N, C-alpha and C positions, 0 to 999 in steps of 0.2 A: 503493500500499499504506499510505502514512503516514496518510492520513485514516482508513483502516479501523482502524489501531492506536489512533488517538485515539478512535474510536467504541467500541472495547472497553474503554478505560480506565475510564469511569464504571461500566460493568457490573461490572468486576473489583473496583472500590472498593466498590460496593454489596454485592456478594456477600461481600467480606472483612468489611465491617461487620456484616452479618447473621450471618455464621459466628462472628465473635468474640463477639457478643452471645449467640448460642446456646451457644457453648463455656463462657461464664461461667455461664450458667443450668445447663448440664450439670454443671459443676464443683460448683455449689451443690447440685444433686441428689445428687452423691456425698457431700457433707458431711451432708446429711440422712440418707442411707442409713447412713452410719457412725454418726451419732448414734442412729438407731433400733436399729441392731445392738447398740450398747453398752447402750442402755436396755433392749432385749429381754433381753439376757443378765442384767442386774442385776435387772429388775422382773418379767419374764415366765418366768423359768427354771421355777418351780413348775408353771405351767400347761402349759408345753411338755413338761416331763418326764412329765406325765400323759397327753399325747396321743401321744407317740412311744414305741415299744418300748424304745429306749435313749435316753440323753441326746441330745437333738436338736442338730444343728450349725447350725440355721437362723440363730441370731444371728451365728455366725462367718461364715456365707455372706454375710449383710448387710454385716458389717464388711469382709470381703474385697472384696466388690463395690463398696462405697463408696470404699475406698482406690484400687481400680483405676480407678474413674471419675474420681476426683480427679486421678490421675496423667495419664490420657488427656485430661481436660479442659484441663489445662495444656499437654499435647502439642498439642492442637487449637489452642489460641491461638498457640503457637509456630509451628506449621505454617502458620496463616493469615497471621501477621505476616511470615513469611519468604517466603510464596508458593511453597513447595516442592511441586511436583506429587506426587512419590512420598510425601512425608509426609501430604499431603491424602488420597491414595488409601488409605494405611494407616489414617488416621483414619476414613475412610468405611467401610473393612472392619470396624474395631472396632465402629463404631456399628450396622452391619448385624448383627453377632453379638449385641450387647446387645439390639437390636430382637427378634430371634428368641428369645432367652432370656427376655425379659420377656413376650413374647407367649405362649410355652409355659407359663410360670409362671402367668400370669393365667388362661388357659383351664383349666389343671390344677386350680388352686385352686377355680374355680367349678364344674367338672365333679365334682370329688371331695369337694365340701363335705359330702355326706351320709356318705361313707366316714370323713371326719374326725370327724363327730359319733358315728358307730358306734364308731370306735376309742377315742374319749374315754370313751364309756359302758363299754366293756369294761375299759379300763385303770383308770378311776376305780373301778369296781365291785370290781376285783381289789385295788386299793390299800386300799379300805375293808375288804374282807374280811380282808386280812393286815396291817392297821394295828397298829403296835406303839409308836407315838409317838417312835421313835428313828431309824429309817433315813431315807434321802432322800425316798422316796415318801411316808412318813408325815408328814414335815415339809411336803411339798408339799400334801398334803391339809389340814393345819392352816392353811396359808397361804391356800388357796382358800376355806376355810370362814370364816375371820376376815375376809378382804378382801371377799368377796361377801355376808357375813352369811347364810349358808346352812348346811344340815346334812344329811350323808348324800348318797346318790345321788338318790333321788326325795323323800325326807324323812328325818327322824330314825330311822324304823323300820328303815332300811338297816343301822343299827349293831347291831341285835338279834342278827343271825346272824353277826356278825363274831367273830374270835378274841379281840379286845380286850374285848368287852362283858361276858362272864361275870365277869371279875375286876375290871374298872375302870368299866364302864358306858359312857356316852356321852362322847366326848372333850371336854375343856374348850374346844376351839376352836369348838364349836357354841353355846356360851353367849351369850345375849342380852346379859347384864351379867356380866362375869367375877367381880366382887366379890360378886355375889349367886348364886354358882354353885360350891359346894364339892363335893368328890369324893363325899361321902355322898349328896348330892342326885342326882348323875349316875348313881349305882348304883341309885337308887330307881326302880322301874318306874312309879310313880305321880307322884312329884315331878319326876323328871328331864325328862319331855317338856314340862313347863310352864316350864322354865328355858332351853330352847334354841330356836334358829330353826326355824320350821316348814317353810320352803321348801327343797326339795332343790337341790343345786348343779348337777346335770346340766341342768335346764331353763334356769337362768340363763346358763350357759356357751353352750349350743346356741342359745339365743335371740340371743345376741350374735353368734354365727357366722352364723346365718341372716339377721339384720338387716343386718349389715355386710359380708358376703361380696360382695354385688353392688357395693357401693361400693369395696371393695378391688380387685375385679376391674376395675371401671371406671377407677380411678386407674392400675392396672398397664397397661391398654390405652392410656390417654392418654399415659403416659410412654413406652410402647413406640413409639407412632406419632410422638412427638416425636424419637425417634432416627432415624426414617425421614426426617423433614424435614432433620435435621442431615446425614444420609448424602447426600441429594440436593444440599444446599448445598455440601458438601465436593467431591462429584463434579463439580458444575457449575463450581465455582471452579478445580478442577484442569484441567478441559478448556479453560476460557477462557485460563488462564495458559499451558498447553501450546500452544495455537493461536497465542496472541500471540507467544510465544517463537519459534515456527516461522516466523511471518510476518517476524519481525525478522532472521532469518538470511538 
């Protein structure tokens, strides 16, 4: 039995090394998700509020997922260093849950991308129609128009039927150059259109979604299958350690 135990020792050492490296990468992934969640909350809030019916919790989900992965990444390192079979099994179980969640998220995002685009069209059109320059959705519209250098849903004419246009004209957030765009110009049906961006916001946002959704789904699938590798490593190491302990008894 002794030679057999010695044969398994290099295998266990190799698996431990691979799993520690994987756990460190997994931990870094958690940091990235945490950073993306914070960035999404600070920078993408206006876009997300125009896609979801209510204020979306997506940034908070990313933040929570990132923190959870950071904790379990450290747990995985600890379990590997201690060589505890039950801790390794728990780590493998967590990785399998993460694998399934990310796989479902990636498939859902790719399959429902057209629904996301349709929802954005409906929500953005409604926000333009009821724009008042004061509420949260109106500020989100202004942010989108300024940052993307666009105007209205399909073009500036989307504003003509809005509640805001009769009294105030086209919003200042549509202006090409704010210094050369005063309220009188924006209320003038002839001069106003020459002062604002001609491209609508819907096409810019949906083009981004269509172009990048495949990449996003691919990254999600790649990360998901990396969890599968980690799960197999953790299960394999747990079995080897358990078998080795059994032989030593």
